N, C-alpha and C positions, 0 to 999 in steps of 0.2 A: 526396735521395739515399737509397737503401735499401741495407741490408747483408744479404746472404744468410745465413740461419741454418739450417744442416743440422739436420733433425729427423726423427724416425721416427714413423709412425702405423700402427695396425693396419689391416687390411682394412676392418674395420667403421667405424673412425673416418674413413677415406677415403671410404667409401661415404656416410657422413653428410655430409662436407664437399661431396661431389659432388652430393648431393641439394640442399644449400643453394645451390650454384652453379646448379643446374637451376631452382631456385625464384626465382632472381634476387636472392638475398641478396648476392651479390658477383659480379664479372665472371669471377672465376677462383678457384682454391683459395687463393692468397695473399691475395686481397681478403677472402675469408670468414674466414681465420685472423686477418688484421689486425683485422677487425671484432670478432671474438671477444675478442681481446686488449684492445681499447678498451672493450668492454662489461664485461669482467671487471675492468678497472682502475676503471671507474666504479662498479661494484657494491662494490668494496673501499673506495673513497673514501667512498661513501655509508654503508656500515656503520660506518666509522671516525667519521664526523660524528655518526651516530645514537648510537654508544656514548658519545662525548663529551658529547652533550646528555643522555643518560640518566644518565650519571655526575654531571653538574652538578645535575640534579634530586635525585639521591640525597645529594649533598653539602649542597645547600641546597634542601630541599623547599619547595613553595609554602606560604604562610601564608594564613590567612583574609583578611588584608589584600590579599594578591595576588588572591584570588578576587574581592573586592569591586571592585578596580580593573579587573580584566578584564571583569567584568559591566557596570561603568559605561561602559567603552570600547565594548563590544558594543552597548549600548543607544544610545549617542551615534552610532555608525556607522549603526545601523539607522534611527534618526530622521532622519539627514542624507540618506537615500536618497529619491528623488522618486517613491516607489511610486505 
């Protein structure tokens, strides 16, 4: 079920939405707008995850021991490949 949400767009915004419909991005204006909302929500979620990861590295930076372990893991993975 969907719920109508009255909103207003400028002529320029409507023209952009119509161009996206014409390009096959969505079947109609509503589909294009919904797709845009989903993409915006995904971008916001990814930004939050990235910020959380960056904050954790600032709170607990990598140590030389971490570097050695990462290198050892990379070497082991590479050697396991059937090149």
